[in-house]
Backbone as CSV, one residue per row, in Angstrom:
resi,resn,N_x,N_y,N_z,CA_x,CA_y,CA_z,C_x,C_y,C_z
1,UNK,141.297,328.769,262.187,141.214,327.623,261.510,141.996,327.479,260.326
2,UNK,142.136,326.024,259.966,143.284,325.839,258.790,142.387,325.063,257.951
3,UNK,142.800,325.161,256.478,142.101,324.522,255.513,143.623,324.113,255.044
4,UNK,143.416,322.523,254.981,144.692,322.047,254.173,144.949,322.202,252.789
5,UNK,144.328,322.372,252.136,144.461,323.003,250.718,144.095,324.423,250.603
6,UNK,144.069,325.059,251.559,143.908,326.736,251.428,142.838,327.241,250.707
7,UNK,141.475,326.228,251.273,140.025,326.841,250.747,139.632,327.849,251.523
8,UNK,139.793,329.150,251.190,139.496,330.244,251.890,137.860,330.337,252.187
9,UNK,137.372,330.007,250.912,135.629,330.187,251.129,135.187,329.056,252.131
10,UNK,135.680,328.024,252.198,134.940,326.749,253.267,135.519,327.597,254.583
11,UNK,136.351,328.170,255.066,136.729,328.562,256.238,135.653,329.677,256.387
12,UNK,135.617,330.745,255.577,134.451,331.786,255.782,133.151,331.274,255.896
13,UNK,132.827,330.197,255.201,131.380,329.305,255.269,131.453,328.812,256.763
14,UNK,132.627,327.978,257.394,132.610,327.631,258.642,132.383,328.608,259.802
15,UNK,132.992,329.632,259.526,133.080,330.796,260.478,131.623,331.384,260.564
16,UNK,130.878,331.671,259.451,129.657,332.222,259.577,128.561,330.869,260.220
17,UNK,128.591,329.917,259.791,127.733,328.833,260.232,128.279,328.427,261.736
18,UNK,129.435,328.756,262.140,129.329,328.289,263.889,128.873,329.401,264.862
19,UNK,128.092,330.517,263.868,128.042,331.698,264.603,126.185,331.712,264.377
20,UNK,125.919,330.840,263.912,124.387,330.652,263.536,123.631,330.122,264.776
21,UNK,122.480,330.532,264.750,121.237,330.306,265.653,121.208,328.530,265.713
22,UNK,121.193,327.939,264.842,121.006,326.358,264.520,122.663,325.917,265.488
23,UNK,123.686,326.096,265.166,124.673,326.026,266.070,124.593,326.121,267.527
24,UNK,123.984,327.335,267.783,123.795,327.579,269.141,122.763,326.377,269.973
25,UNK,121.899,326.213,268.993,120.842,325.272,269.268,121.399,323.788,269.578
26,UNK,122.122,323.446,268.362,122.537,322.197,268.669,123.441,322.025,269.729
27,UNK,124.620,322.799,269.956,125.685,322.534,271.037,124.786,322.855,272.362
28,UNK,123.598,323.611,272.562,123.181,323.223,273.862,122.456,322.224,274.128
29,UNK,122.001,321.416,273.102,121.455,320.245,273.277,122.395,319.090,273.329
30,UNK,123.397,319.318,272.814,124.590,318.426,272.895,125.644,318.496,273.967
31,UNK,125.970,319.614,274.464,126.732,319.872,275.649,126.059,319.753,277.015
32,UNK,126.999,318.721,277.843,126.151,318.403,279.193,126.306,319.449,280.112
33,UNK,126.924,320.555,279.855,126.729,321.180,280.890,125.731,322.763,280.301
34,UNK,125.273,322.456,279.185,124.658,323.624,278.574,123.568,324.400,279.699
35,UNK,123.572,325.307,279.826,122.263,326.135,280.555,122.716,325.801,282.146
36,UNK,124.022,325.474,282.718,124.152,325.470,283.883,125.426,326.404,284.008
37,UNK,124.946,327.650,284.876,125.875,328.593,285.105,126.509,329.155,283.819
38,UNK,127.522,328.622,283.477,128.061,329.087,282.243,128.219,328.060,281.312
39,UNK,127.510,328.057,279.811,127.584,327.086,279.133,129.635,326.866,278.625
40,UNK,129.592,325.531,278.636,131.108,325.152,278.012,131.062,324.163,277.184
41,UNK,131.216,324.575,275.926,130.892,323.528,274.830,132.090,322.495,275.033
42,UNK,131.898,321.330,274.156,133.047,320.332,274.146,133.290,320.083,272.742
43,UNK,134.441,319.329,272.304,134.938,319.247,271.374,134.075,318.075,270.915
44,UNK,133.640,316.978,271.971,132.945,315.942,271.217,131.676,316.455,270.901
45,UNK,130.924,317.658,271.713,129.762,318.097,270.844,129.801,318.809,269.678
46,UNK,130.907,319.538,269.414,131.267,320.263,268.291,131.402,319.094,266.855
47,UNK,132.176,317.905,267.288,131.977,317.085,266.173,130.907,316.172,265.814
48,UNK,129.718,316.406,266.855,128.298,316.044,266.084,127.671,316.896,265.299
49,UNK,128.474,318.145,265.217,127.848,319.127,264.358,127.755,318.800,263.084
50,UNK,126.442,318.902,262.295,126.292,318.514,261.055,127.251,319.665,260.097
51,UNK,127.598,319.551,259.046,128.277,320.507,258.396,127.622,320.623,257.055
52,UNK,126.877,321.440,256.813,126.177,321.595,255.570,126.677,321.738,254.089
53,UNK,127.682,321.778,254.010,128.608,322.056,252.855,129.758,321.530,252.739
54,UNK,130.028,321.340,251.545,131.379,320.336,251.230,132.525,321.458,251.005
55,UNK,133.445,320.744,250.572,134.844,321.460,249.983,134.510,321.884,248.389
56,UNK,133.876,323.253,248.120,133.655,323.452,246.940,132.463,323.329,246.116
57,UNK,132.229,323.839,245.208,130.716,323.705,244.568,130.114,325.257,244.780
58,UNK,129.108,325.659,244.181,128.209,326.568,244.158,127.796,327.099,245.586
59,UNK,127.606,325.755,246.701,127.097,326.330,247.510,127.858,327.394,248.496
60,UNK,128.989,327.395,248.368,130.008,328.323,249.221,129.861,329.517,248.614
61,UNK,129.510,329.672,247.563,129.300,331.223,247.043,128.528,331.942,247.855
62,UNK,127.339,331.502,248.048,126.374,332.387,248.990,126.970,332.848,250.421
63,UNK,127.550,331.560,250.904,128.365,331.830,252.331,129.464,333.049,252.378
64,UNK,130.173,332.743,251.394,131.247,333.678,250.976,130.890,335.185,250.783
65,UNK,129.618,335.265,249.733,128.941,336.520,249.822,128.616,337.195,250.816
66,UNK,127.897,336.428,251.613,127.256,337.175,253.004,128.495,337.480,253.815
67,UNK,129.698,336.690,254.057,130.826,336.655,254.741,131.394,338.389,254.460
68,UNK,131.413,338.599,252.977,132.037,339.842,252.721,131.422,340.786,253.227
69,UNK,129.820,340.805,252.971,128.988,341.935,253.480,129.054,342.100,254.871
70,UNK,129.022,340.918,255.747,129.150,341.337,256.978,130.449,341.641,257.702
71,UNK,131.564,341.395,256.554,133.109,341.916,257.318,133.130,343.293,256.748
72,UNK,132.627,343.660,255.838,132.413,345.394,255.347,131.563,346.113,256.416
73,UNK,130.516,345.847,257.198,129.846,346.170,257.908,130.700,346.359,259.178
74,UNK,131.363,345.291,259.670,131.784,345.175,261.331,133.326,345.612,260.910
75,UNK,133.900,346.179,259.943,134.933,346.748,260.093,135.382,347.662,261.211
76,UNK,136.096,347.503,261.908,136.903,347.912,262.947,135.951,347.892,264.392
77,UNK,134.741,346.772,264.317,134.023,346.661,265.535,134.487,345.181,265.953
78,UNK,133.991,344.850,267.281,134.315,343.667,267.324,132.847,342.534,267.453
79,UNK,131.971,343.208,266.886,130.592,342.405,266.750,129.878,343.277,265.939
80,UNK,128.568,342.230,265.742,127.570,343.188,264.827,126.255,342.894,265.418
81,UNK,125.257,343.837,265.290,123.838,343.883,265.946,123.104,344.299,264.605
82,UNK,122.991,343.733,263.399,122.090,343.921,262.015,121.588,342.300,262.104
83,UNK,120.222,342.586,262.790,118.970,341.560,262.335,118.955,341.268,261.157
84,UNK,119.160,342.001,260.555,118.993,341.540,258.787,120.090,340.893,258.513
85,UNK,121.159,340.977,258.912,122.171,339.660,258.149,122.244,338.707,259.240
86,UNK,121.966,338.920,260.390,121.425,337.544,261.482,120.488,336.654,260.667
87,UNK,119.466,337.291,260.273,118.359,336.582,259.721,118.752,335.883,258.542
88,UNK,119.607,336.626,257.530,120.283,335.986,256.442,120.916,335.089,256.757
89,UNK,121.844,335.010,258.051,122.631,333.936,258.210,122.072,332.766,258.494
90,UNK,121.146,332.772,259.524,119.964,331.876,259.608,119.304,331.228,258.862
91,UNK,118.854,331.915,257.798,118.083,331.598,256.520,118.769,330.656,256.015
92,UNK,119.978,330.909,255.515,121.103,330.438,254.868,121.018,329.129,255.247
93,UNK,121.435,328.994,256.850,122.104,327.595,257.736,120.832,326.575,257.439
94,UNK,119.574,327.310,257.630,118.363,326.370,257.461,118.470,325.820,256.244
95,UNK,118.379,326.580,254.974,118.218,326.220,253.942,119.368,325.197,253.644
96,UNK,120.252,325.235,253.788,121.644,324.207,253.485,121.576,323.013,254.307
97,UNK,120.808,323.176,255.611,120.495,321.884,256.331,119.363,321.277,255.766
98,UNK,118.647,322.005,255.001,117.047,321.628,254.488,116.223,321.267,255.738
99,UNK,116.364,322.141,256.950,115.275,322.113,257.863,114.254,322.577,257.384
100,UNK,112.823,321.791,258.304,111.766,322.180,257.982,110.831,323.088,259.050
101,UNK,109.930,323.320,258.892,109.502,324.537,259.685,109.425,324.446,261.176
102,UNK,109.006,323.143,261.625,109.310,322.890,262.942,110.288,322.993,263.505
103,UNK,111.401,322.794,262.877,112.704,322.721,263.533,113.254,324.035,263.516
104,UNK,112.911,325.069,262.341,113.024,326.435,262.455,112.381,327.075,263.620
105,UNK,111.008,326.474,263.878,110.314,327.069,265.243,111.343,326.903,266.434
106,UNK,111.607,325.753,266.582,112.250,325.075,267.790,113.477,325.999,267.993
107,UNK,114.257,326.114,266.842,115.513,326.715,267.029,115.410,328.258,267.512
108,UNK,114.281,328.953,266.961,114.048,330.218,267.012,113.558,330.697,268.448
109,UNK,112.709,329.547,268.819,112.237,329.631,270.393,112.941,329.688,271.515
110,UNK,114.266,328.590,271.044,115.048,328.422,272.329,116.104,329.752,272.301
111,UNK,116.344,330.077,271.001,117.343,331.401,270.909,116.412,332.598,271.614
112,UNK,115.266,332.637,271.345,114.728,333.670,272.126,114.677,333.868,273.751
113,UNK,114.599,332.672,274.186,114.419,332.160,275.536,115.946,332.606,276.167
114,UNK,117.093,332.257,275.411,118.318,332.716,275.907,118.776,333.881,276.011
């Protein structure tokens, strides 16, 4: 990813956000081929994705802090299987998007089923 103004905090937040359960849920609902053999996300569906933060402000501090902790845990690995960090990522996403309990439950249910 590229940030025209070199905003590393924004890029870290986007990297985390794109790995959240909400994004998987959103893309599943917006991608025409979702759930058929192999899901192929589209640029059109990606552009429909709401972005819960702007360029700057205190909101990015939480994302950057979580990114640093995940980077430390995953050093030398190509993935991570830490339920506590995944939950923290999803909670941060839900809070940033101001999702209610029904939306959270729907996202949780779809991700358990997949």
